[in-house]
Z-matrix of the N, CA and C atoms (Angstrom, degrees):
N
C 1 1.448
C 2 1.532 1 108.24
N 3 1.342 2 117.19 1 128.78
C 4 1.458 3 121.28 2 -179.93
C 5 1.522 4 110.07 3 -77.44
N 6 1.344 5 116.65 4 169.58
C 7 1.463 6 120.65 5 177.03
C 8 1.519 7 111.51 6 -59.68
N 9 1.333 8 116.03 7 -41.42
C 10 1.464 9 119.99 8 -179.62
C 11 1.525 10 110.47 9 -64.67
N 12 1.322 11 116.67 10 -41.77
C 13 1.464 12 120.50 11 179.30
C 14 1.523 13 110.14 12 -65.92
N 15 1.307 14 117.10 13 -39.70
C 16 1.461 15 120.59 14 178.89
C 17 1.524 16 110.43 15 -64.46
N 18 1.327 17 117.16 16 -39.44
C 19 1.457 18 120.60 17 179.56
C 20 1.517 19 111.40 18 -66.29
N 21 1.320 20 116.70 19 -30.56
C 22 1.457 21 120.55 20 -179.89
C 23 1.527 22 112.64 21 -84.52
N 24 1.322 23 116.51 22 0.23
C 25 1.463 24 121.31 23 -172.11
C 26 1.518 25 114.35 24 -66.51
N 27 1.318 26 119.51 25 -29.70
C 28 1.453 27 117.49 26 -177.41
C 29 1.508 28 113.60 27 -165.82
N 30 1.344 29 115.71 28 167.41
C 31 1.454 30 121.29 29 -178.13
C 32 1.522 31 113.92 30 -59.33
N 33 1.316 32 117.80 31 -36.79
C 34 1.470 33 120.84 32 -179.73
C 35 1.516 34 109.79 33 -58.68
N 36 1.311 35 116.02 34 -42.79
C 37 1.467 36 120.43 35 179.27
C 38 1.523 37 110.92 36 -66.12
N 39 1.328 38 117.31 37 -38.29
C 40 1.459 39 119.92 38 -177.50
C 41 1.524 40 112.25 39 -69.28
N 42 1.321 41 117.48 40 -38.20
C 43 1.461 42 119.79 41 -176.88
C 44 1.523 43 112.45 42 -65.55
N 45 1.314 44 117.91 43 -23.10
C 46 1.464 45 119.27 44 178.53
C 47 1.530 46 111.69 45 -67.39
N 48 1.339 47 117.15 46 -15.13
C 49 1.461 48 120.98 47 -179.82
C 50 1.528 49 112.48 48 -96.01
N 51 1.319 50 117.87 49 4.72
C 52 1.458 51 120.50 50 179.52
C 53 1.537 52 112.07 51 -57.94
N 54 1.332 53 121.16 52 -40.66
C 55 1.475 54 118.52 53 176.51
C 56 1.539 55 112.89 54 -58.19
N 57 1.320 56 117.68 55 -38.24
C 58 1.463 57 120.63 56 177.50
C 59 1.528 58 110.82 57 -68.44
N 60 1.322 59 115.88 58 -37.86
C 61 1.469 60 120.27 59 177.95
C 62 1.525 61 109.27 60 -64.15
N 63 1.324 62 117.45 61 -43.90
C 64 1.462 63 120.84 62 179.78
C 65 1.522 64 111.74 63 -66.60
N 66 1.327 65 117.43 64 -33.15
C 67 1.464 66 120.80 65 173.89
C 68 1.528 67 109.48 66 -62.51
N 69 1.330 68 116.47 67 -43.63
C 70 1.463 69 121.23 68 177.16
C 71 1.522 70 110.42 69 -58.63
N 72 1.315 71 116.32 70 -45.64
C 73 1.469 72 121.94 71 -179.83
C 74 1.534 73 110.43 72 -61.75
N 75 1.320 74 116.79 73 -47.22
C 76 1.465 75 120.97 74 -177.59
C 77 1.530 76 111.53 75 -64.54
N 78 1.318 77 117.36 76 -42.02
C 79 1.462 78 119.10 77 179.96
C 80 1.528 79 111.06 78 -70.33
N 81 1.333 80 117.22 79 -32.39
C 82 1.458 81 120.60 80 176.18
C 83 1.529 82 110.29 81 -65.14
N 84 1.324 83 117.07 82 -45.16
C 85 1.460 84 121.41 83 178.94
C 86 1.533 85 110.90 84 -65.51
N 87 1.319 86 116.62 85 -42.30
C 88 1.467 87 120.34 86 178.56
C 89 1.524 88 110.39 87 -61.22
N 90 1.325 89 117.10 88 -39.14
C 91 1.462 90 120.68 89 178.23
C 92 1.527 91 110.42 90 -60.08
N 93 1.323 92 117.08 91 -42.71
C 94 1.468 93 120.29 92 179.19
C 95 1.524 94 111.66 93 -59.90
N 96 1.318 95 116.08 94 -44.15
C 97 1.463 96 120.00 95 -178.44
C 98 1.526 97 111.56 96 -69.04
N 99 1.314 98 117.38 97 -38.05
C 100 1.463 99 120.47 98 176.49
C 101 1.529 100 110.56 99 -64.00
N 102 1.322 101 116.56 100 -42.42
C 103 1.461 102 120.32 101 177.98
C 104 1.528 103 111.18 102 -63.04
N 105 1.317 104 117.00 103 -42.43
C 106 1.457 105 120.80 104 178.62
C 107 1.516 106 110.87 105 -62.38
N 108 1.322 107 116.94 106 -44.63
C 109 1.469 108 120.67 107 178.60
C 110 1.524 109 110.08 108 -60.04
N 111 1.318 110 115.80 109 -42.65
C 112 1.458 111 120.02 110 179.04
C 113 1.520 112 112.10 111 -64.09
N 114 1.321 113 116.33 112 -42.86
C 115 1.466 114 119.43 113 -179.04
C 116 1.522 115 111.52 114 -71.19
N 117 1.326 116 117.94 115 -26.16
C 118 1.463 117 119.82 116 171.53
C 119 1.525 118 109.70 117 -61.31
N 120 1.333 119 116.16 118 -38.30
C 121 1.467 120 120.90 119 178.56
C 122 1.519 121 112.83 120 -73.27
N 123 1.316 122 117.15 121 -36.70
C 124 1.461 123 121.27 122 179.05
C 125 1.520 124 109.83 123 -70.40
N 126 1.309 125 116.15 124 -40.88
C 127 1.458 126 121.33 125 -179.04
C 128 1.519 127 111.96 126 82.83
N 129 1.311 128 114.69 127 179.34
C 130 1.463 129 120.53 128 178.92
C 131 1.528 130 108.74 129 -66.63
N 132 1.302 131 116.10 130 146.34
C 133 1.461 132 119.28 131 179.20
C 134 1.509 133 109.66 132 -138.72
N 135 1.311 134 114.52 133 159.36
C 136 1.451 135 121.47 134 -179.96
C 137 1.523 136 107.65 135 -122.35
N 138 1.305 137 116.38 136 114.20
C 139 1.460 138 121.87 137 -176.88
C 140 1.532 139 110.65 138 -59.87
N 141 1.320 140 116.76 139 -32.78
C 142 1.464 141 120.26 140 -177.00
C 143 1.524 142 112.79 141 -73.22
N 144 1.320 143 117.71 142 -24.64
C 145 1.469 144 119.30 143 -174.54
C 146 1.526 145 114.28 144 -101.53
N 147 1.313 146 118.30 145 0.05
C 148 1.465 147 120.96 146 -178.74
C 149 1.521 148 108.58 147 -135.44
N 150 1.331 149 117.61 148 137.07
C 151 1.469 150 118.95 149 177.69
C 152 1.526 151 110.36 150 -55.83
N 153 1.316 152 116.37 151 133.70
C 154 1.466 153 121.93 152 -173.35
C 155 1.526 154 111.95 153 -59.22
N 156 1.340 155 117.84 154 -40.91
C 157 1.465 156 119.61 155 -179.61
C 158 1.522 157 110.83 156 -63.01
N 159 1.328 158 116.46 157 -43.75
C 160 1.467 159 120.07 158 178.73
C 161 1.513 160 111.87 159 -63.62
N 162 1.326 161 116.01 160 -39.56
C 163 1.458 162 121.02 161 179.05
C 164 1.526 163 111.22 162 -64.27
N 165 1.322 164 116.31 163 -48.26
C 166 1.465 165 120.66 164 179.16
C 167 1.528 166 109.93 165 -60.74
N 168 1.324 167 116.82 166 -44.11
C 169 1.471 168 120.88 167 179.38
C 170 1.528 169 110.34 168 -60.47
N 171 1.334 170 115.98 169 -45.67
C 172 1.471 171 120.81 170 -178.77
C 173 1.525 172 111.06 171 -62.49
N 174 1.321 173 117.25 172 -38.60
C 175 1.468 174 120.75 173 -179.30
C 176 1.526 175 110.74 174 -73.95
N 177 1.323 176 116.86 175 -53.54
C 178 1.469 177 120.73 176 -173.80
C 179 1.522 178 111.79 177 -62.77
N 180 1.329 179 117.08 178 -34.86
C 181 1.463 180 118.64 179 -176.81
C 182 1.517 181 113.69 180 -96.01
N 183 1.317 182 116.73 181 11.05
C 184 1.453 183 118.87 182 165.93
C 185 1.531 184 104.93 183 -66.51
N 186 1.323 185 118.23 184 130.24
C 187 1.480 186 119.20 185 -174.58
C 188 1.524 187 114.51 186 -55.41
N 189 1.340 188 117.95 187 -38.28
C 190 1.457 189 120.56 188 179.86
C 191 1.519 190 111.20 189 -70.21
N 192 1.318 191 117.04 190 -43.14
C 193 1.460 192 120.56 191 178.70
C 194 1.523 193 109.73 192 -63.86
N 195 1.320 194 116.35 193 -44.51
C 196 1.466 195 120.25 194 179.21
C 197 1.528 196 110.54 195 -59.53
N 198 1.327 197 116.39 196 -44.00
C 199 1.477 198 120.17 197 177.69
C 200 1.527 199 110.50 198 -62.35
N 201 1.329 200 117.56 199 -39.09
C 202 1.462 201 121.17 200 177.96
C 203 1.517 202 111.91 201 -63.92
N 204 1.332 203 116.75 202 -40.53
C 205 1.461 204 120.26 203 178.06
C 206 1.525 205 111.15 204 -66.09
N 207 1.327 206 116.53 205 -40.35
C 208 1.470 207 120.19 206 176.37
C 209 1.529 208 110.03 207 -63.04
N 210 1.337 209 116.12 208 -41.24
C 211 1.464 210 119.70 209 179.34
C 212 1.524 211 110.75 210 -63.67
N 213 1.329 212 117.34 211 -36.44
C 214 1.467 213 120.27 212 175.96
C 215 1.520 214 111.19 213 -62.75
N 216 1.318 215 117.27 214 -39.04
C 217 1.471 216 120.84 215 178.17
C 218 1.527 217 109.50 216 -63.41
N 219 1.333 218 117.01 217 -43.49
C 220 1.465 219 120.97 218 177.54
C 221 1.530 220 109.72 219 -61.45
N 222 1.321 221 116.15 220 -45.51
C 223 1.465 222 120.71 221 179.57
C 224 1.528 223 111.27 222 -60.86
N 225 1.325 224 116.33 223 -43.87
C 226 1.471 225 119.89 224 -179.13
C 227 1.529 226 110.38 225 -66.74
N 228 1.326 227 117.55 226 -39.26
C 229 1.466 228 120.03 227 176.49
C 230 1.511 229 111.42 228 -60.49
N 231 1.320 230 116.42 229 -42.73
C 232 1.460 231 121.08 230 177.70
C 233 1.533 232 110.62 231 -65.25
N 234 1.315 233 116.09 232 -40.85
C 235 1.462 234 120.07 233 179.68
C 236 1.530 235 111.00 234 -64.17
N 237 1.316 236 116.96 235 -40.88
C 238 1.465 237 120.28 236 177.84
C 239 1.526 238 110.99 237 -63.29
N 240 1.330 239 116.78 238 -39.88
C 241 1.462 240 121.35 239 176.01
C 242 1.535 241 109.80 240 -58.42
N 243 1.339 242 115.51 241 -47.97
C 244 1.466 243 120.50 242 -179.84
C 245 1.525 244 110.72 243 -61.37
N 246 1.343 245 116.52 244 -45.87
C 247 1.459 246 119.62 245 -177.95
C 248 1.525 247 112.72 246 -63.87
N 249 1.323 248 116.29 247 -23.32
C 250 1.464 249 118.82 248 178.25
C 251 1.526 250 111.99 249 -76.40
N 252 1.344 251 116.00 250 -7.21
C 253 1.455 252 119.28 251 -174.73
C 254 1.525 253 115.87 252 -124.44
N 255 1.336 254 117.00 253 -21.72
C 256 1.468 255 119.27 254 -177.69
C 257 1.528 256 110.60 255 -131.75
N 258 1.316 257 115.59 256 165.34
C 259 1.460 258 121.19 257 176.73
C 260 1.526 259 109.62 258 -64.68
N 261 1.316 260 116.02 259 139.45
C 262 1.462 261 120.24 260 176.97
C 263 1.525 262 110.47 261 -63.54
N 264 1.321 263 117.75 262 -31.80
C 265 1.464 264 120.78 263 179.08
C 266 1.531 265 111.84 264 -68.17
N 267 1.320 266 117.51 265 -18.00
C 268 1.460 267 122.27 266 174.77
C 269 1.525 268 110.48 267 -89.59
N 270 1.329 269 117.20 268 -46.63
C 271 1.468 270 121.57 269 -173.07
C 272 1.523 271 113.60 270 -75.54
N 273 1.317 272 117.16 271 -44.00
C 274 1.455 273 120.46 272 -171.10
C 275 1.525 274 114.65 273 -60.76
N 276 1.327 275 120.11 274 -41.35
C 277 1.470 276 118.90 275 -179.92
C 278 1.531 277 113.78 276 -58.91
N 279 1.310 278 117.46 277 -26.90
C 280 1.461 279 119.79 278 178.37
C 281 1.527 280 111.88 279 -62.21
N 282 1.328 281 116.44 280 -26.48
C 283 1.464 282 119.29 281 179.74
C 284 1.522 283 111.47 282 -61.19
N 285 1.331 284 117.26 283 -20.64
C 286 1.464 285 119.33 284 177.39
C 287 1.529 286 111.45 285 -64.28
N 288 1.312 287 116.79 286 -22.50
C 289 1.463 288 120.34 287 177.91
C 290 1.529 289 110.40 288 -64.61
N 291 1.317 290 116.99 289 -22.62
C 292 1.467 291 120.09 290 176.78
C 293 1.531 292 110.22 291 -59.42
N 294 1.344 293 117.85 292 -35.13
C 295 1.459 294 120.62 293 176.18
C 296 1.523 295 110.22 294 -58.59
N 297 1.302 296 115.52 295 -41.98
C 298 1.461 297 121.09 296 -179.59
C 299 1.521 298 109.91 297 -64.46
N 300 1.323 299 116.47 298 -50.66
C 301 1.463 300 120.27 299 -179.34
C 302 1.521 301 111.98 300 -59.93
N 303 1.311 302 116.71 301 -43.94
C 304 1.465 303 119.91 302 -179.81
C 305 1.524 304 110.45 303 -61.37
N 306 1.322 305 117.21 304 -45.94
C 307 1.468 306 120.35 305 -179.25
C 308 1.529 307 111.47 306 -61.87
N 309 1.315 308 116.54 307 -45.67
C 310 1.468 309 120.37 308 -177.83
C 311 1.527 310 110.91 309 -69.76
N 312 1.330 311 116.89 310 -47.47
C 313 1.470 312 119.89 311 179.55
C 314 1.525 313 111.28 312 -63.77
N 315 1.333 314 117.79 313 -39.61
C 316 1.467 315 121.12 314 178.59
C 317 1.528 316 110.11 315 -63.53
N 318 1.315 317 116.35 316 -36.06
C 319 1.469 318 120.13 317 178.00
C 320 1.531 319 110.77 318 -64.32
N 321 1.320 320 116.64 319 -47.83
C 322 1.460 321 120.10 320 -175.12
C 323 1.527 322 114.06 321 -80.51
N 324 1.316 323 118.05 322 -35.22
C 325 1.461 324 120.14 323 -174.53
C 326 1.528 325 114.27 324 -101.12
N 327 1.333 326 117.00 325 -23.77
C 328 1.466 327 119.58 326 -179.23
C 329 1.528 328 111.08 327 -116.96
N 330 1.323 329 115.82 328 2.23
C 331 1.459 330 123.16 329 176.44
C 332 1.532 331 112.57 330 58.45
N 333 1.331 332 115.42 331 36.25
C 334 1.458 333 120.42 332 174.38
C 335 1.520 334 109.13 333 -81.34
N 336 1.308 335 116.05 334 152.41
C 337 1.465 336 121.99 335 -177.29
C 338 1.523 337 110.86 336 -73.23
N 339 1.315 338 114.88 337 136.56
C 340 1.465 339 122.05 338 175.54
C 341 1.525 340 106.48 339 -119.29
N 342 1.332 341 116.23 340 102.07
C 343 1.466 342 121.21 341 -174.67
C 344 1.525 343 111.07 342 -87.05
N 345 1.311 344 115.62 343 172.92
C 346 1.461 345 121.15 344 176.17
C 347 1.531 346 110.15 345 -59.88
N 348 1.324 347 117.29 346 -39.93
C 349 1.468 348 120.27 347 177.46
C 350 1.523 349 111.26 348 -60.76
N 351 1.331 350 116.71 349 -40.04
C 352 1.463 351 119.95 350 176.41
C 353 1.533 352 110.59 351 -61.03
N 354 1.308 353 115.68 352 -45.98
C 355 1.468 354 120.54 353 -177.31
C 356 1.529 355 110.74 354 -63.90
N 357 1.336 356 117.12 355 -42.41
C 358 1.462 357 120.35 356 177.33
C 359 1.533 358 110.13 357 -62.94
N 360 1.320 359 116.92 358 -44.63
C 361 1.464 360 121.27 359 177.98
C 362 1.513 361 112.15 360 -60.49
N 363 1.331 362 116.29 361 -41.49
C 364 1.463 363 120.98 362 177.83
C 365 1.531 364 109.69 363 -61.17
N 366 1.328 365 116.60 364 -43.38
C 367 1.465 366 120.28 365 178.10
C 368 1.519 367 111.95 366 -60.63
N 369 1.322 368 117.03 367 -41.09
C 370 1.466 369 120.74 368 178.67
C 371 1.530 370 111.16 369 -66.27
N 372 1.323 371 117.09 370 -41.12
C 373 1.465 372 120.57 371 178.63
C 374 1.515 373 110.56 372 -62.30
N 375 1.324 374 116.55 373 -47.20
C 376 1.465 375 120.08 374 -179.55
C 377 1.526 376 110.41 375 -62.63
N 378 1.328 377 116.85 376 -43.79
C 379 1.475 378 120.25 377 178.97
C 380 1.521 379 111.43 378 -59.84
N 381 1.314 380 116.67 379 -46.38
C 382 1.461 381 120.23 380 -179.84
C 383 1.513 382 112.13 381 -62.72
N 384 1.316 383 116.64 382 -40.25
C 385 1.463 384 120.31 383 179.46
C 386 1.526 385 110.70 384 -66.12
N 387 1.310 386 116.98 385 -39.57
C 388 1.472 387 120.29 386 177.23
C 389 1.526 388 110.15 387 -62.13
N 390 1.322 389 117.95 388 -45.48
C 391 1.467 390 120.76 389 179.23
C 392 1.526 391 111.83 390 -60.37
N 393 1.313 392 116.07 391 -41.74
C 394 1.470 393 119.23 392 179.87
C 395 1.527 394 110.89 393 -66.48
N 396 1.316 395 117.15 394 -38.00
C 397 1.467 396 119.95 395 -178.33
C 398 1.529 397 112.36 396 -70.13
N 399 1.320 398 117.08 397 -17.75
C 400 1.461 399 120.60 398 178.72
C 401 1.512 400 112.84 399 -80.25
N 402 1.299 401 117.83 400 0.91
C 403 1.461 402 125.19 401 -178.39
C 404 1.515 403 112.63 402 -46.28
């Protein structure tokens, strides 16, 4: 039995990777917020009125957007590490927690509105993720 097969052998083995899964979730959410901050700086754009190469260059090399793209690479690297050790049906649902982090962080750091519907939805997401992790 290989190391990967041994890691996939049971729930006890999978739960030990929850910190790595949560790191993946946090970096994914952080990437979203960095990208949003960057696009706030870039502003609305019209593909028809600006040369595509210049537009892509302006977006990608905005410092916030660039940081968000780097954070996505870190998140994906972490996710690949996790997938090499646990069932995808265990790891993937945790990514839904990124919705929660983005909503909460956007509320506190970008002053976006967090309505009662958002809060109820966040509660449902967290509940569902907890149930799945109890597998």
